[in-house]
VOBALO-481186 format. One record per residue: residue number from 1; x, y, z of N, C-alpha, C in turn; residue in one letter. Coordinates in pm, 1 decimal. Layout:
PT; pos; nu; nv; nw; cau; cav; caw; cu; cv; cw; code
PT; NUM; X; Y; Z; X; Y; Z; X; Y; Z; a
...
END
This chain:
PT; pos; nu; nv; nw; cau; cav; caw; cu; cv; cw; code
PT; 1; 12747.7; -12940.1; -257.5; 12760.2; -13001.6; -126.7; 12820.7; -12902.3; -28.0; x
PT; 2; 12925.6; -12829.2; -67.9; 12987.6; -12734.6; 23.7; 12893.8; -12618.5; 53.5; x
PT; 3; 12803.7; -12586.5; -40.7; 12705.7; -12480.7; -14.9; 12610.8; -12523.5; 96.2; x
PT; 4; 12571.3; -12650.9; 96.9; 12484.9; -12701.2; 203.6; 12558.1; -12703.8; 337.3; x
PT; 5; 12684.8; -12737.5; 333.7; 12764.6; -12741.7; 455.3; 12778.4; -12601.6; 515.2; x
PT; 6; 12804.8; -12503.2; 431.4; 12818.5; -12364.5; 478.2; 12684.0; -12313.4; 530.1; x
PT; 7; 12575.6; -12344.3; 458.9; 12441.7; -12301.9; 502.6; 12407.5; -12366.4; 636.6; x
PT; 8; 12441.0; -12492.7; 652.9; 12414.8; -12562.1; 779.4; 12493.1; -12502.1; 894.1; x
PT; 9; 12618.5; -12464.7; 869.7; 12699.6; -12403.4; 974.3; 12643.3; -12266.9; 1012.7; x
PT; 10; 12596.6; -12190.6; 914.7; 12537.3; -12058.8; 943.3; 12412.4; -12074.1; 1029.2; x
PT; 11; 12330.6; -12171.6; 995.5; 12208.3; -12194.4; 1073.6; 12244.1; -12235.6; 1216.1; x
PT; 12; 12343.3; -12321.2; 1232.0; 12385.1; -12365.4; 1364.9; 12438.8; -12249.3; 1447.7; x
PT; 13; 12521.4; -12165.1; 1386.1; 12577.1; -12049.9; 1457.2; 12465.8; -11953.1; 1494.7; x
PT; 14; 12371.7; -11925.7; 1404.2; 12259.9; -11835.9; 1434.2; 12174.2; -11893.0; 1547.1; x
PT; 15; 12156.1; -12023.2; 1548.0; 12078.8; -12086.7; 1655.3; 12147.0; -12070.6; 1789.9; x
PT; 16; 12279.6; -12083.2; 1795.1; 12352.4; -12065.9; 1920.9; 12346.8; -11922.1; 1968.9; x
PT; 17; 12356.5; -11828.6; 1877.3; 12352.5; -11687.8; 1914.5; 12215.9; -11653.2; 1971.6; x
PT; 18; 12107.5; -11700.5; 1907.7; 11974.2; -11666.4; 1956.7; 11944.7; -11737.8; 2088.2; x
PT; 19; 11999.0; -11857.0; 2111.9; 11975.6; -11928.0; 2237.7; 12042.3; -11856.9; 2353.5; x
PT; 20; 12152.0; -11786.9; 2329.3; 12223.2; -11718.8; 2436.4; 12181.5; -11572.0; 2450.2; x
PT; 21; 12082.4; -11529.9; 2372.3; 12041.8; -11389.7; 2379.5; 11972.7; -11361.0; 2512.0; x
PT; 22; 11990.4; -11240.7; 2562.9; 11933.7; -11207.0; 2693.0; 11782.3; -11192.1; 2687.5; x
PT; 23; 11719.3; -11205.9; 2802.1; 11575.8; -11184.2; 2816.3; 11546.7; -11034.8; 2806.5; x
PT; 24; 11421.4; -11000.7; 2790.1; 11382.8; -10860.1; 2796.0; 11417.7; -10806.7; 2935.3; x
PT; 25; 11458.2; -10681.9; 2945.7; 11486.4; -10626.6; 3078.6; 11356.7; -10601.2; 3153.6; x
PT; 26; 11367.0; -10590.2; 3284.8; 11254.2; -10543.1; 3364.2; 11298.2; -10412.7; 3429.8; x
PT; 27; 11203.9; -10333.5; 3476.8; 11240.2; -10202.7; 3530.5; 11160.2; -10172.9; 3656.5; x
PT; 28; 11219.6; -10087.6; 3741.8; 11160.6; -10054.9; 3870.9; 11165.6; -9905.2; 3895.9; x
PT; 29; 11069.8; -9857.8; 3973.7; 11065.8; -9719.9; 4020.8; 10993.8; -9721.7; 4155.3; x
PT; 30; 11012.5; -9619.8; 4236.4; 10942.8; -9615.9; 4364.8; 11011.8; -9524.5; 4463.9; x
PT; 31; 10995.9; -9558.2; 4591.6; 11056.2; -9479.3; 4698.0; 11169.6; -9559.0; 4760.7; x
PT; 32; 11257.7; -9488.4; 4830.8; 11370.0; -9553.8; 4897.9; 11396.7; -9481.7; 5029.7; x
PT; 33; 11402.2; -9559.4; 5137.6; 11430.7; -9502.8; 5269.5; 11533.3; -9587.5; 5341.7; x
PT; 34; 11610.1; -9521.5; 5428.2; 11703.6; -9590.4; 5517.2; 11665.0; -9551.2; 5659.2; x
PT; 35; 11631.7; -9649.4; 5739.4; 11588.7; -9627.7; 5878.0; 11471.2; -9529.9; 5883.8; x
PT; 36; 11383.0; -9535.6; 5785.3; 11264.1; -9451.2; 5781.9; 11285.8; -9312.9; 5725.4; x
PT; 37; 11409.5; -9278.8; 5689.9; 11441.0; -9146.4; 5635.9; 11460.2; -9156.6; 5484.7; x
PT; 38; 11396.4; -9067.8; 5407.6; 11415.0; -9072.0; 5261.5; 11563.9; -9060.6; 5225.6; x
PT; 39; 11607.5; -9139.9; 5128.5; 11748.1; -9135.2; 5086.9; 11775.9; -9001.9; 5019.9; x
PT; 40; 11897.5; -8949.7; 5036.6; 11930.0; -8819.4; 4975.9; 11960.9; -8832.2; 4826.9; x
PT; 41; 11958.0; -8717.8; 4760.8; 11996.1; -8709.9; 4619.5; 12140.5; -8758.6; 4606.6; x
PT; 42; 12167.5; -8835.6; 4503.2; 12302.0; -8889.4; 4481.1; 12317.9; -9032.4; 4530.1; x
PT; 43; 12219.3; -9083.7; 4602.9; 12224.2; -9221.5; 4651.0; 12216.5; -9315.8; 4530.7; x
PT; 44; 12295.6; -9423.2; 4534.3; 12296.6; -9520.9; 4425.0; 12221.2; -9646.1; 4469.7; x
PT; 45; 12126.0; -9687.4; 4387.9; 12050.3; -9810.7; 4411.2; 12093.7; -9909.5; 4304.0; x
PT; 46; 12137.6; -10027.1; 4346.8; 12188.6; -10128.6; 4254.8; 12102.7; -10254.0; 4264.2; x
PT; 47; 12072.6; -10314.2; 4149.1; 11996.9; -10439.3; 4142.3; 12092.6; -10553.0; 4110.2; x
PT; 48; 12074.2; -10666.1; 4178.9; 12159.0; -10783.4; 4160.2; 12073.4; -10902.1; 4118.4; x
PT; 49; 12122.1; -10975.7; 4018.0; 12059.8; -11100.7; 3975.7; 12163.3; -11209.6; 3998.1; x
PT; 50; 12130.3; -11305.9; 4081.0; 12222.1; -11414.5; 4117.3; 12356.3; -11360.0; 4167.1; x
PT; 51; 12352.1; -11252.9; 4245.8; 12472.5; -11196.7; 4306.1; 12555.0; -11107.5; 4215.8; x
PT; 52; 12511.8; -11090.4; 4090.9; 12585.9; -11007.1; 3995.7; 12510.2; -10876.3; 3973.6; x
PT; 53; 12578.3; -10761.4; 3984.0; 12507.9; -10634.8; 3958.3; 12459.1; -10629.9; 3813.3; x
PT; 54; 12328.6; -10603.1; 3797.6; 12269.9; -10604.1; 3663.3; 12195.6; -10474.6; 3630.4; x
PT; 55; 12208.7; -10373.2; 3714.5; 12145.6; -10245.0; 3686.3; 12161.3; -10151.8; 3804.7; x
PT; 56; 12166.3; -10020.6; 3777.9; 12173.7; -9924.9; 3887.3; 12113.7; -9792.8; 3843.2; x
PT; 57; 12073.7; -9713.8; 3943.5; 12014.9; -9583.1; 3920.2; 12060.0; -9490.6; 4031.7; x
PT; 58; 12079.2; -9365.1; 3999.9; 12117.1; -9264.9; 4098.9; 11993.8; -9180.7; 4130.9; x
PT; 59; 11967.0; -9162.5; 4259.2; 11850.8; -9086.9; 4304.7; 11869.1; -8939.3; 4269.6; x
PT; 60; 11768.7; -8880.9; 4202.1; 11774.3; -8739.5; 4164.6; 11672.6; -8655.3; 4241.5; x
PT; 61; 11581.5; -8721.1; 4314.2; 11484.4; -8652.9; 4400.2; 11481.8; -8730.0; 4531.4; x
PT; 62; 11504.4; -8660.6; 4642.7; 11516.3; -8726.2; 4773.4; 11401.0; -8823.6; 4797.1; x
PT; 63; 11438.0; -8947.7; 4831.4; 11339.7; -9049.3; 4866.3; 11272.5; -9118.9; 4750.3; x
PT; 64; 11306.8; -9083.4; 4626.6; 11242.6; -9144.7; 4510.6; 11346.8; -9187.9; 4408.2; x
PT; 65; 11317.1; -9296.7; 4339.2; 11401.3; -9335.9; 4226.2; 11309.8; -9368.5; 4108.8; x
PT; 66; 11348.7; -9318.7; 3992.9; 11269.1; -9342.7; 3873.7; 11131.9; -9279.1; 3883.3; x
PT; 67; 11048.0; -9311.5; 3786.9; 10913.4; -9256.9; 3785.7; 10823.1; -9333.2; 3693.0; x
PT; 68; 10695.3; -9304.4; 3702.8; 10592.5; -9373.1; 3626.0; 10574.0; -9314.0; 3486.4; x
PT; 69; 10615.0; -9189.7; 3467.7; 10594.4; -9121.4; 3340.3; 10665.0; -9189.3; 3223.8; x
PT; 70; 10614.9; -9164.7; 3106.7; 10669.0; -9226.4; 2985.2; 10818.4; -9202.5; 2968.3; x
PT; 71; 10862.9; -9081.6; 2997.5; 11003.4; -9049.1; 2975.4; 11085.4; -9047.3; 3104.1; x
PT; 72; 11027.3; -9091.9; 3215.8; 11101.2; -9096.6; 3341.5; 11205.3; -9207.9; 3337.5; x
PT; 73; 11317.3; -9181.7; 3401.1; 11421.6; -9283.7; 3412.6; 11372.9; -9391.1; 3509.5; x
PT; 74; 11414.1; -9514.8; 3489.2; 11379.5; -9624.9; 3578.6; 11504.4; -9709.8; 3601.6; x
PT; 75; 11499.1; -9791.5; 3704.2; 11607.2; -9885.9; 3732.0; 11588.5; -10004.5; 3637.7; x
PT; 76; 11672.1; -10011.6; 3533.7; 11664.0; -10117.4; 3432.6; 11749.5; -10234.7; 3479.0; x
PT; 77; 11689.6; -10353.7; 3482.9; 11759.8; -10473.9; 3528.6; 11764.8; -10573.1; 3412.6; x
PT; 78; 11885.6; -10619.4; 3381.3; 11906.8; -10714.7; 3272.9; 11937.2; -10852.3; 3333.2; x
PT; 79; 11905.3; -10955.5; 3260.1; 11941.7; -11092.0; 3299.2; 11968.3; -11171.3; 3172.2; x
PT; 80; 12061.9; -11262.6; 3180.5; 12094.9; -11346.5; 3065.5; 12024.1; -11480.5; 3074.9; x
PT; 81; 12035.1; -11556.3; 2970.1; 11973.1; -11689.1; 2962.9; 12019.9; -11778.4; 3078.1; x
PT; 82; 12148.5; -11768.1; 3112.5; 12203.3; -11853.2; 3219.2; 12142.8; -11821.2; 3355.2; x
PT; 83; 12092.7; -11699.4; 3373.0; 12031.9; -11662.7; 3500.7; 11902.5; -11739.3; 3526.6; x
PT; 84; 11843.2; -11797.1; 3421.1; 11718.3; -11871.2; 3434.2; 11740.5; -12022.3; 3444.7; x
PT; 85; 11865.9; -12065.4; 3457.4; 11898.0; -12208.1; 3461.9; 11827.3; -12280.1; 3576.5; x
PT; 86; 11808.7; -12212.0; 3688.5; 11743.2; -12274.0; 3804.8; 11604.3; -12216.0; 3827.9; x
PT; 87; 11537.9; -12172.5; 3723.2; 11404.5; -12113.1; 3735.8; 11413.6; -11961.3; 3729.4; x
PT; 88; 11306.2; -11895.9; 3770.7; 11300.9; -11749.5; 3766.3; 11392.5; -11693.6; 3875.1; x
PT; 89; 11489.0; -11610.3; 3836.3; 11580.2; -11555.9; 3937.5; 11513.1; -11447.3; 4021.5; x
PT; 90; 11566.8; -11429.5; 4141.5; 11520.7; -11324.4; 4231.5; 11616.6; -11207.2; 4221.4; x
PT; 91; 11560.4; -11086.9; 4214.5; 11640.9; -10964.9; 4210.1; 11651.7; -10912.3; 4352.4; x
PT; 92; 11773.8; -10886.1; 4395.5; 11795.4; -10822.8; 4525.7; 11845.7; -10681.6; 4500.7; x
PT; 93; 11827.7; -10595.3; 4599.0; 11862.3; -10454.4; 4581.7; 11952.7; -10408.7; 4695.2; x
PT; 94; 12038.3; -10312.7; 4663.8; 12122.4; -10247.9; 4763.9; 12108.6; -10097.9; 4747.9; x
PT; 95; 12096.5; -10030.4; 4860.4; 12091.3; -9884.3; 4862.3; 12221.9; -9839.8; 4924.7; x
PT; 96; 12307.6; -9774.5; 4846.2; 12442.6; -9736.7; 4892.3; 12512.7; -9853.9; 4960.8; x
PT; 97; 12511.5; -9968.5; 4896.0; 12579.1; -10091.3; 4941.7; 12519.3; -10152.1; 5069.5; x
PT; 98; 12399.5; -10107.7; 5109.9; 12328.6; -10170.4; 5221.2; 12215.1; -10253.4; 5161.5; x
PT; 99; 12201.5; -10377.9; 5205.6; 12098.3; -10465.2; 5150.7; 11959.8; -10411.2; 5182.0; x
PT; 100; 11876.4; -10402.1; 5079.0; 11737.8; -10359.3; 5097.3; 11657.7; -10474.9; 5156.1; x
PT; 101; 11549.7; -10441.2; 5225.0; 11464.1; -10543.0; 5286.7; 11378.2; -10616.1; 5183.0; x
PT; 102; 11364.8; -10561.3; 5062.8; 11278.7; -10618.3; 4960.7; 11359.8; -10687.6; 4851.6; x
PT; 103; 11293.8; -10780.1; 4783.8; 11347.9; -10843.8; 4663.5; 11229.1; -10862.0; 4569.5; x
PT; 104; 11256.9; -10900.1; 4445.8; 11148.9; -10916.6; 4347.1; 11186.8; -11026.0; 4248.7; x
PT; 105; 11087.9; -11098.6; 4196.5; 11117.8; -11196.5; 4092.3; 11145.4; -11123.6; 3960.8; x
PT; 106; 11231.2; -11181.0; 3879.1; 11261.1; -11123.0; 3748.1; 11142.4; -11147.7; 3656.7; x
PT; 107; 11081.7; -11041.2; 3606.8; 10967.9; -11051.4; 3516.0; 11004.1; -10976.5; 3387.7; x
PT; 108; 11049.6; -11048.7; 3284.5; 11092.3; -10982.9; 3161.2; 10984.8; -10889.4; 3105.1; x
PT; 109; 11025.3; -10766.5; 3075.8; 10935.8; -10669.8; 3015.6; 10846.0; -10594.7; 3112.9; x
PT; 110; 10848.4; -10628.5; 3241.2; 10758.7; -10564.3; 3338.4; 10818.0; -10434.7; 3391.4; x
PT; 111; 10731.1; -10338.3; 3418.8; 10767.7; -10213.6; 3484.7; 10693.8; -10213.7; 3617.8; x
PT; 112; 10767.4; -10218.9; 3728.2; 10708.6; -10242.1; 3859.3; 10741.4; -10130.2; 3956.6; x
PT; 113; 10639.6; -10087.4; 4032.8; 10664.1; -9993.3; 4141.9; 10706.2; -10074.7; 4263.1; x
PT; 114; 10818.0; -10035.1; 4323.5; 10871.7; -10106.7; 4439.0; 10926.5; -10004.3; 4536.8; x
PT; 115; 10877.4; -10007.6; 4658.4; 10924.4; -9915.9; 4761.5; 11030.7; -9987.8; 4843.4; x
PT; 116; 11154.5; -9941.6; 4833.7; 11268.5; -10006.6; 4897.4; 11298.6; -9943.7; 5032.8; x
PT; 117; 11332.8; -10029.2; 5129.4; 11371.2; -9983.3; 5262.5; 11495.0; -10057.9; 5308.3; x
PT; 118; 11573.5; -9991.4; 5389.7; 11684.0; -10056.0; 5461.3; 11654.8; -10032.2; 5607.8; x
PT; 119; 11633.5; -10140.4; 5682.5; 11600.8; -10126.6; 5824.1; 11466.0; -10060.2; 5842.1; x
PT; 120; 11430.3; -10044.1; 5964.7; 11305.7; -9976.7; 5996.0; 11338.1; -9854.7; 6080.2; x
PT; 121; 11241.9; -9765.7; 6096.9; 11270.3; -9649.3; 6180.6; 11315.6; -9694.9; 6319.7; x
PT; 122; 11400.0; -9614.2; 6381.9; 11450.6; -9648.7; 6514.7; 11333.4; -9667.5; 6610.0; x
PT; 123; 11334.0; -9779.9; 6679.1; 11226.7; -9810.0; 6773.8; 11242.6; -9724.1; 6898.8; x
PT; 124; 11129.5; -9677.2; 6948.9; 11129.6; -9600.1; 7072.5; 11111.4; -9699.9; 7185.6; x
PT; 125; 11206.3; -9705.0; 7279.7; 11192.7; -9803.2; 7387.2; 11070.0; -9774.0; 7471.7; x
PT; 126; 11002.6; -9881.9; 7513.6; 10884.6; -9867.7; 7598.3; 10927.4; -9824.4; 7737.9; x
PT; 127; 10850.2; -9735.8; 7800.9; 10886.3; -9695.9; 7936.9; 10871.3; -9815.2; 8031.1; x
PT; 128; 10958.8; -9823.0; 8130.0; 10952.2; -9932.0; 8228.3; 10931.1; -9872.6; 8366.0; x
PT; 129; 10868.9; -9951.9; 8450.7; 10837.6; -9907.7; 8585.9; 10876.7; -10020.1; 8681.9; x
PT; 130; 10951.3; -9989.4; 8787.9; 10987.4; -10095.5; 8881.9; 10865.2; -10143.7; 8959.5; x
PT; 131; 10853.0; -10275.2; 8972.3; 10743.6; -10335.5; 9048.0; 10806.5; -10424.2; 9155.4; x
PT; 132; 10768.0; -10402.0; 9279.3; 10823.4; -10479.9; 9391.0; 10726.3; -10589.9; 9428.9; x
PT; 133; 10778.7; -10711.9; 9440.2; 10700.9; -10825.8; 9487.7; 10784.7; -10894.4; 9593.8; x
PT; 134; 10747.2; -10877.0; 9717.0; 10825.2; -10934.6; 9825.5; 10961.1; -10868.3; 9830.4; x
PT; 135; 11067.2; -10947.8; 9824.3; 11203.3; -10895.3; 9828.7; 11259.9; -10869.3; 9688.9; x
PT; 136; 11185.2; -10900.6; 9584.4; 11233.0; -10885.8; 9445.7; 11174.6; -10760.2; 9380.6; x
PT; 137; 11256.6; -10691.4; 9303.3; 11210.7; -10577.9; 9224.8; 11234.1; -10611.1; 9078.5; x
PT; 138; 11132.2; -10596.4; 8998.3; 11139.3; -10629.7; 8856.4; 11100.4; -10507.8; 8773.9; x
PT; 139; 11167.0; -10491.2; 8659.2; 11130.8; -10384.5; 8566.3; 11023.0; -10439.5; 8472.9; x
PT; 140; 10908.3; -10376.7; 8471.5; 10796.4; -10420.9; 8388.9; 10762.8; -10309.9; 8289.0; x
PT; 141; 10747.1; -10344.5; 8160.8; 10710.3; -10240.8; 8064.3; 10573.2; -10182.4; 8097.5; x
PT; 142; 10562.5; -10054.7; 8083.2; 10435.7; -9987.2; 8106.6; 10365.0; -9977.1; 7972.6; x
PT; 143; 10247.3; -10033.2; 7966.7; 10170.6; -10028.8; 7843.3; 10061.4; -9925.4; 7862.5; x
PT; 144; 10063.4; -9826.8; 7778.5; 9962.0; -9722.0; 7787.3; 9874.6; -9729.3; 7663.7; x
PT; 145; 9747.2; -9728.4; 7687.9; 9652.6; -9728.7; 7576.9; 9616.7; -9585.3; 7545.2; x
PT; 146; 9607.3; -9558.6; 7421.1; 9569.3; -9424.4; 7380.2; 9430.1; -9429.6; 7321.7; x
PT; 147; 9343.7; -9346.6; 7379.0; 9206.9; -9339.2; 7328.3; 9209.5; -9262.3; 7196.8; x
PT; 148; 9128.8; -9305.2; 7103.4; 9127.5; -9232.0; 6976.8; 9076.4; -9089.4; 6998.0; x
PT; 149; 9137.1; -8998.3; 6930.1; 9096.9; -8858.6; 6938.0; 9006.2; -8830.3; 6819.9; x
PT; 150; 8885.9; -8784.9; 6852.8; 8791.9; -8753.7; 6746.4; 8815.9; -8611.6; 6701.1; x
PT; 151; 8838.9; -8595.3; 6578.8; 8861.5; -8461.8; 6524.3; 8728.0; -8392.9; 6504.3; x
PT; 152; 8723.4; -8269.4; 6545.9; 8601.4; -8193.1; 6525.7; 8612.8; -8122.2; 6391.9; x
PT; 153; 8510.9; -8142.6; 6312.6; 8512.4; -8076.6; 6183.2; 8439.6; -7944.4; 6196.5; x
PT; 154; 8495.1; -7839.6; 6143.3; 8428.4; -7710.0; 6153.5; 8299.6; -7710.6; 6072.7; x
PT; 155; 8205.9; -7625.9; 6116.1; 8078.8; -7615.0; 6045.4; 8105.9; -7564.8; 5904.3; x
PT; 156; 8022.0; -7606.8; 5815.2; 8038.9; -7566.0; 5675.8; 8022.6; -7415.2; 5663.7; x
PT; 157; 8109.7; -7353.9; 5590.7; 8103.7; -7210.5; 5567.5; 8029.4; -7186.6; 5437.6; x
PT; 158; 7921.3; -7106.5; 5445.7; 7849.1; -7082.5; 5319.7; 7936.0; -7004.5; 5222.2; x
PT; 159; 7923.0; -7036.7; 5097.5; 7998.2; -6968.7; 4993.8; 7907.4; -6863.5; 4932.4; x
PT; 160; 7950.6; -6739.8; 4938.8; 7872.5; -6630.6; 4883.0; 7938.9; -6587.2; 4754.2; x
PT; 161; 7862.2; -6593.0; 4648.2; 7917.2; -6549.9; 4519.9; 7859.8; -6413.6; 4486.2; x
PT; 162; 7941.4; -6322.1; 4439.0; 7890.7; -6188.5; 4406.2; 7797.7; -6194.8; 4285.9; x
PT; 163; 7697.3; -6109.8; 4289.7; 7604.0; -6101.6; 4177.6; 7672.7; -6019.1; 4069.6; x
PT; 164; 7668.9; -6068.5; 3949.8; 7743.1; -6001.4; 3844.4; 7674.0; -5874.4; 3796.4; x
PT; 165; 7545.6; -5875.4; 3784.0; 7473.9; -5756.4; 3740.6; 7376.1; -5720.6; 3851.2; x
PT; 166; 7404.2; -5612.5; 3923.4; 7323.9; -5581.4; 4039.7; 7206.8; -5489.1; 4006.6; x
PT; 167; 7187.6; -5451.6; 3882.6; 7072.6; -5367.0; 3847.9; 6947.4; -5454.0; 3841.3; x
PT; 168; 6837.3; -5398.7; 3888.6; 6712.5; -5473.2; 3893.6; 6621.9; -5424.2; 3783.4; x
PT; 169; 6570.2; -5516.8; 3709.1; 6473.9; -5480.4; 3606.1; 6346.3; -5556.9; 3633.6; x
PT; 170; 6237.1; -5482.6; 3638.4; 6108.2; -5547.3; 3664.4; 6071.9; -5633.1; 3544.0; x
PT; 171; 6011.3; -5742.9; 3573.4; 5968.4; -5831.6; 3466.2; 5852.5; -5766.7; 3390.1; x
PT; 172; 5856.3; -5772.5; 3260.6; 5749.8; -5720.6; 3176.0; 5647.6; -5832.1; 3151.2; x
PT; 173; 5523.4; -5797.2; 3155.0; 5424.7; -5902.5; 3125.5; 5443.4; -5952.0; 2981.5; x
PT; 174; 5416.2; -6077.0; 2964.3; 5436.2; -6139.1; 2833.5; 5329.3; -6097.7; 2733.6; x
PT; 175; 5212.2; -6072.5; 2779.9; 5103.7; -6039.4; 2687.9; 5045.5; -5903.3; 2728.8; x
PT; 176; 5053.1; -5805.4; 2640.1; 5002.4; -5672.1; 2670.1; 4885.5; -5646.1; 2574.6; x
PT; 177; 4774.9; -5606.9; 2630.5; 4659.1; -5576.6; 2544.8; 4648.9; -5426.2; 2528.2; x
PT; 178; 4611.8; -5384.8; 2412.7; 4594.6; -5242.9; 2384.5; 4465.1; -5194.2; 2448.2; x
PT; 179; 4468.2; -5072.8; 2504.7; 4343.3; -5021.7; 2564.7; 4235.7; -5002.7; 2456.9; x
PT; 180; 4113.3; -5026.3; 2492.2; 4003.4; -5011.4; 2397.6; 3951.6; -4867.9; 2401.8; x
PT; 181; 3903.8; -4815.7; 2290.9; 3856.1; -4677.4; 2284.3; 3712.1; -4667.4; 2261.6; x
END
């Protein structure tokens, strides 16, 4: 009887351990920019699941993190069973503690290319021109249309390959008849 009790307790404990085991990790690689400028080497990108940091990577090539190659490092993101209590969690990212504009759903076992940005490139203000109407002067944006510029393609340059054997040999006739006597 005590053997059954001990076996039952072992099964119960093993069941609890496996129920609390984490999901497969997911991983990310791609580009990273801040205000349109590639992030410098040494920048830290951190992934958060439900507000908790669950993975990070340090940029080793300006503007890129991780890689597609078999042995390339990637941003590995872990999540536990509790992170799935309210459905599939969303992963948020920070580049040097600045919130990235992108997020991604947690997909156990997936390797995903994700291009991360913080902000957009600085906007160039539109030129304005004063317009007078009666006694009022108003600043109106000037909208300029740009006609497409057609690129002219240069004419094809013939490729001349050198002849390897420049000696000329006359072709011999295939059938030679002997003179008759």
